[in-house]
N, C-alpha and C positions, 0 to 999 in steps of 0.2 A: 373349977376350970376343966375343960375337956382334956383328955389324954389318950394316947394309944392304949394305955393300960385299961381303959374303960371297956374295951372290946373283949368279950369272952370267946376266944378262938376255939374253945371246945364245944361251943353251941352248935347243935346239929338239928336238922329237920328232915324227915323222910320225904321222898318225892311225892307220894300220894297226898300226905297232909299239906305239903307246901302248895301243891297245885289247887287243892280245895280252898285253902286260905287266900291264894292269889285271886282266884275267880271271885270269891266273896268281896275281897278288898277292891278289885277292879270295878265291880258293880257299885260299890259304895262310892268310890272315887268318881265314877261317871255321873252319879247323881249330884255330888258336890260340885263337880266341874260345870254341870248344867246350871246349877244354882249360881255359881260365881259369874257365869255368862248372862244371867238374867233370863234364862229360858224356862226355868221352873221356879216354884216358890213365890216370893213376893214380887218378882220381876225386876228387882234392883240389881245393878251390877255389883259384883263383889270386889274385894281388894285384889290388886295385882299379885300373882303368885309366881315366885321365881325360885327354882331349885338349882343349886350348885353341886355338881358331882366332881369330887376329887377322890384320889385314891392311888394305890400302887398300880403299876402296869400289870394287866391280867387279873385285876381284882374283881372283875365282873361288872364294871360300870355300864358297858353296852347292854348286857343282858338285863340289868336292873332298869335301865332307861326304857328298853323295849316293853317290859311288863308294865311300866308306868304309863306309857302313852298309847299303847296298842288299842285300848277300848275307847279312846277319846276321839272327838271330831278333830281331824288334822287342821281344819281351817281356823281353829281357835287355840291351837297349841303350837308353839315354836320350839324346835330343838336346834340349838346352835353349838357347833363344835369349834374349839379354838386351839390352834397350834401356835408355833412361834410367830411373833409379830413380823409383818413385812417391813421392808425398808421405809415405806411411806408411813406405816403405823408408828414406827419408832420416832418419827418427827413430832409426835404428839405425846401428851401425858399418857402414862401406861393404862389408865382407866378409860381413856377416850374410846377405844375400839369396842368396848363392851356395851356402850350406851344404846346402839341400835337394836340390840337383842333384848333389851329389858321390856317387860310387859306393861301395858297400861291397865286401867280398871277394867275388870271383866276378863283379862287376858292371863295367859299362863306361858311361861318359858322355862325350858330345861337347858342349862348350860353344861356341856360336856367339857370340862376344864374351864377355868375362869381367871379372874384377876389375881388369884393366888399363885399363878405362875411366877409373879415377881419375887415372891418370898420362898419359892420352892426351886424349880429348875433354873430360873435366872440367877438365883443366889448360888446354888450348888455348882452350876456349870460356869459361873463367872460372867454371865451375860449382863449382869447388873453390878454396879460397884457396891461395896458394903454400905456406903452412905445412901445409895438409892434404895436398896432393899430394906435397910433399917428404917428409913423414913416412910416406907410403904405401909408399915403396920398402922400408925395412927391415921394415915390417909384412907386406908381401907375401912377402918372402923368408922371414921367420919362419913365416908361415902355410904356405907351400909346403914348407918344411923339416920342419915338424911333420907334415904329411900324408905326406911321403916316409918319415919315421921310422916311421910306423905302417904302412908298406907300399905306399902309393899310388904308382903309376907315373904321373908327369905328363909329357905330351908337349906342348910349347908350340910352336906354329907361327905364324910371321909370313909371309903371302903377299905378296911384293913385286913390284910392277910399276912401270915408269917413269911419269913424269908424262904423257908423250906417249901411251903406251898407255892409261893411265887415261882421258885425254880422248877418245881414239878410241872406247873402249867406251861412254863416256857418250853420245857422239853417235850411236853405233849403236843404243843403247837409245832415245834420243830419237826416232829415225826409224822405230822398229819398234812398231806399235800393240800387239803382243802382249807387248812387254817394257817399254813406256813406264812402266808402273806401278812398275817397280823404281827409277826415277830420281825424286828429290825435290829440292826447292829446297835442302834441307840438304846433299845430295850436292854440288851446285854450290858452295855456300858453303865446304864442307870443301876442295874442290879449289882454291879461291881462296886458301886458307891452307895450301897444301901445304908450304911452307917451314917454317912453324911446327910442323906435324905431324911433319915429318922430324926436326927438332931433338928433339921429344918422344919419337919412336920410338927414335932413337939413344941418348938418355939412358936410356930404359926398358930397352933391350937391355943397355947397359953396367951398369946398377945391379941388374938382376934376373936376369942370366945366372949361375946358380950350379950347383954340382955336382949337387945333389939334383934340380934341374929346369932343365936347359939349354934355351936357345932354338934353334930350327931356322929359319933364314931360307930360305924356299923361293922360288926364281926362278919367278914365275908369268906372265911375259911370254907364254909358251906354256902354254895351259891343259892341253894334252895332257901335256906334261912335268911340270907341277906336280902333276897328279892321280896320276901314277905315283910321284913323289917322296914325296908325302904317305903313300900306302899303304906304301911301302917303309920310310919312317922309323918308322911305327907298328909294323910287323912287327918291325923290328930292336929296338925298345924292348921289346916283349913278350918276345922271345927272350932278351934280356939279363936281364930281370927274372926269368924262370923259371930261368935258369942261376945267377943270384945266390942263388936259394933252393935250389940243388942239384938242380933238376929239369930234365930234358932236354925241350926242345920236341918236340911230336909230329911224326912224319914223315907226310906225306900218304898214302903207300902203305899205311901201317899203320892209318890212321884213316878214310880216305874211299874 
């Protein structure tokens, strides 16, 4: 089972090496994305690819997502961000509002926050009753398993930073007039309840790490290292999914 302890927060990567590996990974990802879209290779559409980004505030989700989607054709990649549900969305099952963002065959979607809000912020802040967030675990696993059975490749990423590093990044944002807008009173309140959130995250990882959609806990103390890891995790997931369908991932020399 996945755990926050899986992340080696001492892992570092220099800027030069990370930039070189990011460029190489982006080029590889572009080729695979074109193959999934049926634009190169055998011309068949590949399986739907859906990436879920979760993590601590200021853990670098936005930067990792930008490196992931920048080289790709924006017509074929959807990035969806999810905040608190609206009053209308609360009238439906909590999974309902995520359905429109899910990709179809040949498509790719990146979800910045996801249905895991039910067992994280809604649990910790009391926006969901204990009965609601506890029954969400099997509902989420069932939902993800159903998607996987229909072919969807789910890549679930938790970006992990220490409490000290999170506080350092908050203070850096606070003193930078160009980044101050990223920091809210809600962020400070969440930091004050870090222990409660850690308990919720560990239970989430334990209860929803399953074969059809495993968790990847990414050490994000070093943003350079985390961005490389995210790209390489996604690439590996695509290659595995293609091989499971009996299709060989394209080679760069043959395609680009």
